[in-house]
MARNUKE-652989 format. One record per residue (C-alpha): residue in three letters; x, y, z. Coordinates in steps of 0.001 Angstrom, whole numbers, padded with zeros to 6 digits, always signed. Layout:
N
ALAXYZ/...
***
This chain:
114
MET+021322+008267+014383/ARG+022146+004654+013472/LEU+019206+003460+015544/ASN+016848+005912+013826/THR+018042+004713+010426/GLU+017504+001067+011407/LEU+014042+001907+012726/ASP+013105+003613+009446/GLN+014411+000669+007401/LEU+012479-001876+009462/ARG+009266+000143+009229/SER+009557+000476+005441/LYS+010321-003262+005093/GLN+007252-004063+007176/LEU+004936-001912+005018/THR+006229-003278+001698/GLY+005782-006932+002683/SER+002285-006310+003969/GLU+001055-004666+000738/SER+002261-007400-001638/ARG+000958-010151+000655/ASP-002506-008574+000769/LYS-002692-008199-003019/GLU-001605-011779-003643/LEU-004004-013264-001093/THR-006943-011200-002368/SER-006191-012227-005941/ALA-006045-015926-005020/LYS-009293-015744-003027/ASN-011100-013927-005860/LYS-009973-016505-008398/VAL-011163-019360-006173/VAL-014584-017722-005794/ARG-014894-017144-009552/LEU-013916-020722-010354/GLU-016231-022203-007720/THR-019096-020154-009151/ARG-018291-021268-012684/VAL-018121-024935-011600/LYS-021515-024614-009884/VAL-023077-023051-012997/LEU-021709-025793-015245/GLU-022815-028542-012861/ASP-026309-027033-012809/GLN-026352-026934-016610/LEU-025355-030590-016800/ASP-028073-031553-014330/ASN-030728-029648-016313/GLN-029773-030963-019733/SER-031255-034193-021012/ARG-028189-034961-023079/ALA-024598-034621-022030/ALA-022637-032184-024143/ALA-018946-032874-024586/SER-017883-029236-024408/PRO-019263-028387-020919/ALA-017975-031708-019562/HIS-014549-030868-020895/ASP-014807-027317-019497/LEU-015880-028718-016156/SER-012865-030992-015975/GLY-010527-028129-016848/LEU-012232-025860-014350/ARG-011905-028442-011613/ASP-008201-028656-012354/ASP-007944-024850-012274/LEU-009925-024787-009036/ALA-007645-027353-007425/GLU-004612-025370-008556/SER-006110-022134-007248/ARG-006853-023744-003903/LYS-003234-024882-003680/LYS-002070-021357-004481/GLU-004454-019952-001879/ALA-003111-022378+000732/ALA+000441-021350-000178/ALA-000534-017671+000060/ILE-002087-018262+003482/LYS+001089-020036+004603/ARG+003198-017137+003330/GLU+000855-014708+005072/THR+001362-016570+008346/GLU+005117-016490+007859/LEU+004999-012770+007043/LYS+002905-012087+010130/SER+005527-013869+012194/ALA+008302-011863+010545/ASN+006231-008725+011114/ARG+005970-009537+014827/ASP+009719-010093+014939/CYS+010322-006743+013230/LYS+008007-004999+015678/MET+009857-006554+018607/GLN+013151-005484+017068/ILE+011800-001950+016574/ASN+010692-001861+020204/ASP+014121-003045+021342/LEU+015863-000432+019199/GLU+013538+002309+020427/ARG+014238+001262+024007/GLU+018000+001302+023322/LEU+017688+004724+021723/HIS+015730+006018+024711/GLU+018298+004601+027136/ALA+021155+006098+025104/ARG+019471+009507+025129/LEU+018924+009249+028883/GLU+022592+008383+029386/ARG+023669+011274+027199/TYR+021328+013615+029090/LYS+022629+012365+032439/SER+026247+012780+031353/THR+025655+016374+030223/SER+023792+017307+033435/
***
């Protein structure tokens, strides 16, 4: 029974970590794409204009800062994802070990009752 409880806890821990990691990584990637698109649009506008407007130049600078920050967050999310994958592998190995122990314990109990 203790082994079954541990198995259930490890499986639930594995699912919870995976969901939050996926949401965070998707959010960071989407923000990077949006910001890169916005930077490209503003750069194109600056190239096409005969006079430089202060507002888009200021927006561009702010967007570049936001883009750099988003890229850092994305890199951090990717690093966390890698760490979570490693922890996930460890949990799976632990689950396999516990399942094997449970199987062996059941075999022993079956052999002792036979």
